Steps between C-alpha positions, in 0.01 A plus 500: 500500500485375134440142402781253456701534171660222298799553268756292310866573615815413323657454833256225576577334171869524551471318836247262353763395246778490779302258715363288212776245514561504886389199690588616852521804714842662442551611871812319627424242757120507418488115482632470863244427767672715761535790261133475407393499860721802572345692206153411605558602854627843392198553268241388770644763742381762249130410536510364863315804628168403327268208435543362144221291378487587126820536307591593146859422404633670188806334359445169684742313289513126543368516855837470667379677819136397483500240787738715709292819476137407492291279734241252367215721593636797296281594200791527261532615133820502309579656166825481285560571139718189463300206378760247601516639854119481522510138389766416763301673764177327400675152495621549856181669633201388287245677721665841477315774288753597243490720182759577238473868473731810477542659836500878445166500304320245728182592667223242560239713699549306815599642847806353681629538857854467353644560156846355505791539259856383571790558261257633242529870483850479324286382211276824499626812344353829661196495273422137570561561878241772511249301294533200727466729809182649350357153445602402839318769665172371349575159641594595864224447735446740805797443721678328195867486458730503208845359528782564255783269608864479408539821304857573366636826643649712219764665707658156560483391140877563439595316800279209382652498153851492658397185678502638869188321584595156337716211598792617297756763551394841362680583168485705195436154322178467679404856413583440132283179497207679643509779262552258200191298628302827499606593156401158366167499669599220738471689827218378717539792744322755280398815694632632821311736723563719800268500819420877437359413157283237643370732792428771250293269276312351778409853645352578141247226566433578849693200648718506801841328463756329714844424350659185647863399459557139368690292737593244241589720197671821624453660165129464512217643706118445546211730495179456693215701372180555682161684477479514871719603795874463449593129515664397838687205608783365276607844377864590458514845333796550273516878590623539858554142595339374809728351776434145385355345172206303600513268195660178581797333330481138401612388843222702675748756643422869470734701296654806634427818284865585496579184292296637206523868550838545301362297205151692473638854474 
């Protein structure tokens, strides 16, 4: 395997500009404690099958989920390319190890039990995604795990643009607004992927993959990539749904697979 490679990306610069004047996470409800706990519960299920002592979070933002996800004994390092987010994170958690860096090209030479990204892959074009994966492979320790959380699924983009997953009634007005935002460079959603693309890319680097449906955002999915045996535990394959989704809703109840099946085709 060749050494890690760094490169400048116009996509990275585009999203750097987009986030330059943002002060908060754009996910709806992200300032609500119950919403944060539900998101953290869903994320924790993805790595519940292994011991996690040393963590690298790429795209850590302002530390919204830091206290919900990581225990006080976790050796944690967070990076984000937004200076204002890093400043807010550091103000809340002065002891946290943080760096202002671009995620796709990041490689620090250390080994981690878990490399964690949530809602970040949509800011990576295909070239950046592969560059990131190549670098992540160098930082994954034996038995290490790479989690790509909350990836928008491309086959559901039209439904998303129509507003089918929002609080308003789906309409052509919603569709027009989404397309206009994209044309004007104001679209935070960026790149959408399919599970098969993720699995193919992971195989290229000798990694096993588990695709997991998101219980909170039905137009998104998660990918758990591992160097070792196929991850077990909180796994909900999108292909050939199991009888019951093991991820929990905010009220702690299991969610029947049939509730999401029609939306995830």
